[in-house]
C-alpha positions as CSV (number, residue, x, y, z in Angstrom):
1,X,-55.8,-151.6,-22.8
2,X,-57.6,-154.6,-21.1
3,X,-61.2,-153.8,-20.2
4,X,-62.6,-155.2,-17.0
5,X,-66.1,-155.4,-18.5
6,X,-67.7,-156.7,-21.7
7,X,-70.8,-156.2,-23.8
8,X,-72.8,-159.4,-24.0
9,X,-75.1,-159.4,-27.0
10,X,-78.0,-161.8,-27.8
11,X,-77.7,-163.1,-31.4
12,X,-81.1,-163.7,-33.0
13,X,-83.3,-160.6,-33.2
14,X,-80.4,-158.4,-32.0
15,X,-77.5,-158.9,-34.4
16,X,-79.2,-161.0,-37.1
17,X,-82.8,-161.3,-38.2
18,X,-84.6,-163.9,-36.1
19,X,-85.8,-166.9,-38.1
20,X,-87.2,-169.9,-36.3
21,X,-84.3,-172.2,-35.5
22,X,-81.7,-170.7,-37.7
23,X,-79.5,-173.6,-38.8
24,X,-77.7,-172.6,-42.0
25,X,-75.6,-169.7,-43.1
26,X,-78.1,-169.3,-46.0
27,X,-80.7,-168.0,-43.4
28,X,-78.3,-165.5,-41.9
29,X,-79.1,-161.8,-42.5
30,X,-77.7,-159.0,-40.4
31,X,-80.0,-156.4,-38.9
32,X,-79.1,-153.0,-40.4
33,X,-76.4,-151.2,-38.4
34,X,-75.7,-154.2,-36.1
35,X,-72.2,-154.8,-37.7
36,X,-71.5,-151.0,-37.4
37,X,-72.4,-151.2,-33.7
38,X,-70.1,-154.1,-33.0
39,X,-67.3,-152.3,-34.9
40,X,-67.7,-149.2,-32.8
41,X,-67.3,-151.3,-29.7
42,X,-64.2,-153.0,-31.2
43,X,-62.8,-149.6,-32.0
44,X,-63.0,-148.7,-28.3
45,X,-61.4,-152.1,-27.4
46,X,-64.6,-153.2,-25.6
47,X,-65.0,-157.0,-25.8
48,X,-68.2,-158.2,-27.5
49,X,-69.5,-161.6,-26.6
50,X,-72.5,-163.4,-28.1
51,X,-74.8,-165.2,-25.7
52,X,-77.5,-167.3,-27.3
53,X,-80.1,-170.0,-26.4
54,X,-80.0,-172.7,-29.1
55,X,-82.7,-175.2,-28.1
56,X,-82.9,-176.3,-31.7
57,X,-79.9,-178.5,-30.9
58,X,-81.8,-180.1,-28.0
59,X,-84.8,-180.6,-30.3
60,X,-82.7,-182.3,-32.9
61,X,-83.3,-179.7,-35.6
62,X,-79.5,-179.0,-36.1
63,X,-76.2,-180.0,-34.5
64,X,-73.6,-178.1,-32.5
65,X,-71.4,-178.4,-35.7
66,X,-74.2,-176.7,-37.7
67,X,-74.2,-173.9,-35.2
68,X,-70.5,-173.6,-35.5
69,X,-70.8,-173.2,-39.2
70,X,-73.4,-170.4,-38.7
71,X,-71.1,-168.6,-36.2
72,X,-68.2,-168.9,-38.7
73,X,-70.5,-167.3,-41.4
74,X,-71.6,-164.6,-39.0
75,X,-67.9,-163.9,-38.1
76,X,-67.2,-163.6,-41.8
77,X,-70.0,-161.2,-42.4
78,X,-68.8,-159.0,-39.5
79,X,-65.2,-159.2,-40.6
80,X,-66.2,-157.6,-44.0
81,X,-67.0,-154.4,-42.2
82,X,-64.1,-154.6,-39.7
83,X,-66.1,-156.0,-36.8
84,X,-65.5,-159.0,-34.6
85,X,-66.9,-161.0,-31.7
86,X,-64.5,-162.1,-29.0
87,X,-66.4,-165.3,-28.2
88,X,-69.7,-167.1,-28.8
89,X,-71.4,-168.8,-25.9
90,X,-74.5,-170.9,-26.5
91,X,-76.9,-173.1,-24.5
92,X,-77.9,-176.2,-26.5
93,X,-80.3,-177.4,-23.8
94,X,-84.0,-177.4,-23.2
95,X,-85.5,-178.3,-19.8
96,X,-88.4,-180.4,-21.2
97,X,-88.1,-181.1,-24.9
98,X,-85.6,-182.8,-27.1
99,X,-83.1,-185.6,-27.2
100,X,-80.6,-186.8,-24.7
101,X,-78.2,-185.5,-23.4
102,X,-79.6,-182.1,-24.2
103,X,-82.8,-182.4,-22.1
104,X,-81.8,-180.7,-18.9
105,X,-82.5,-177.8,-16.6
106,X,-79.1,-176.3,-17.0
107,X,-77.5,-173.1,-15.6
108,X,-76.6,-171.8,-19.1
109,X,-80.1,-171.3,-20.5
110,X,-81.1,-167.6,-20.3
111,X,-82.5,-166.1,-18.1
112,X,-80.0,-168.0,-16.0
113,X,-76.5,-166.4,-16.1
114,X,-74.3,-169.4,-16.8
115,X,-73.0,-168.2,-20.1
116,X,-71.9,-164.9,-18.4
117,X,-70.3,-166.8,-15.6
118,X,-68.4,-168.9,-18.1
119,X,-67.1,-165.8,-19.8
120,X,-66.2,-164.2,-16.5
121,X,-64.3,-167.3,-15.5
122,X,-62.3,-167.3,-18.7
123,X,-61.7,-163.6,-19.2
124,X,-62.1,-162.1,-15.7
125,X,-64.8,-159.6,-16.6
126,X,-66.7,-157.8,-13.8
127,X,-70.2,-158.6,-14.6
128,X,-71.7,-155.8,-12.6
129,X,-69.7,-153.4,-14.8
130,X,-70.8,-155.2,-18.0
131,X,-73.8,-154.7,-20.4
132,X,-76.3,-157.1,-21.8
133,X,-78.1,-156.2,-25.0
134,X,-81.0,-158.3,-26.3
135,X,-84.6,-158.2,-27.6
136,X,-86.3,-160.4,-25.1
137,X,-87.2,-160.2,-21.4
138,X,-85.0,-163.2,-20.8
139,X,-82.0,-161.2,-21.9
140,X,-82.9,-158.4,-19.4
141,X,-83.4,-161.0,-16.6
142,X,-80.0,-162.5,-17.4
143,X,-78.5,-159.0,-16.9
144,X,-80.4,-158.5,-13.7
145,X,-79.1,-161.9,-12.4
146,X,-75.5,-160.6,-12.3
147,X,-76.1,-156.8,-11.8
148,X,-75.2,-155.9,-15.4
149,X,-76.8,-152.9,-17.2
150,X,-79.7,-154.3,-19.3
151,X,-80.5,-152.7,-22.6
152,X,-83.5,-154.0,-24.6
153,X,-83.7,-153.4,-28.4
154,X,-86.8,-152.9,-30.4
155,X,-85.6,-155.3,-33.1
156,X,-86.6,-159.0,-33.1
157,X,-89.2,-159.6,-30.3
158,X,-88.2,-156.3,-28.6
159,X,-91.2,-154.2,-29.6
160,X,-93.6,-157.1,-28.7
161,X,-92.0,-157.6,-25.3
162,X,-91.3,-154.0,-24.5
163,X,-94.1,-153.6,-22.0
164,X,-93.4,-156.9,-20.4
165,X,-89.8,-156.0,-19.5
166,X,-90.1,-152.6,-18.0
167,X,-89.0,-153.6,-14.6
168,X,-86.1,-155.8,-15.9
169,X,-84.3,-153.3,-18.2
170,X,-82.4,-150.1,-17.7
171,X,-82.8,-148.8,-21.2
172,X,-84.8,-149.3,-24.4
173,X,-83.0,-148.8,-27.7
174,X,-84.1,-148.7,-31.3
175,X,-81.5,-151.3,-32.3
176,X,-78.0,-152.5,-31.4
177,X,-76.4,-149.4,-32.9
178,X,-78.6,-147.2,-30.6
179,X,-77.8,-149.5,-27.7
180,X,-74.0,-148.9,-28.3
181,X,-74.5,-145.2,-28.2
182,X,-76.1,-145.6,-24.7
183,X,-73.2,-147.8,-23.7
184,X,-70.7,-145.2,-24.8
185,X,-72.5,-142.5,-22.8
186,X,-72.5,-144.7,-19.7
187,X,-68.8,-145.5,-20.0
188,X,-68.1,-141.8,-20.4
189,X,-70.0,-141.1,-17.2
190,X,-68.0,-143.7,-15.4
191,X,-64.8,-142.0,-16.5
């Protein structure tokens, strides 16, 4: 059954351990239970989409091709436990730093909702029925920009930014797995 909503998930600090400017599969390490969380959504036929700011591309630290290799490696790690991501959306820009053509004040860099709008255009999701899960306030603000449910996780920067995001989020969860349990409850309430 086709869902009219999706779960948009931040990558670094939410699915995988946040390392500064992750540019190689060798740096990729899943946060415990994150793959299980994604698999639970897959089992319910709920689309999971990654949305990630990647200013390391703008800064010349790695290329879009390098990012593609990282995402292939992440997909492989998830596949081993029966989990999958429908699509990966990323913003390669930075408004002030970096190299051309990536220095720009774009619409895709979170907290702006451009990545969500791109997914909506391609797949037809109702963003106000969707969920955004991430560790930073910018993830919560991205959710707010489209009327989606905002769930902040304690992993990554989550604990450090918890008090800063109170007005921007709907829920605070231990990790992505805990966030998925909240999502499942919210969906059950809708039905």
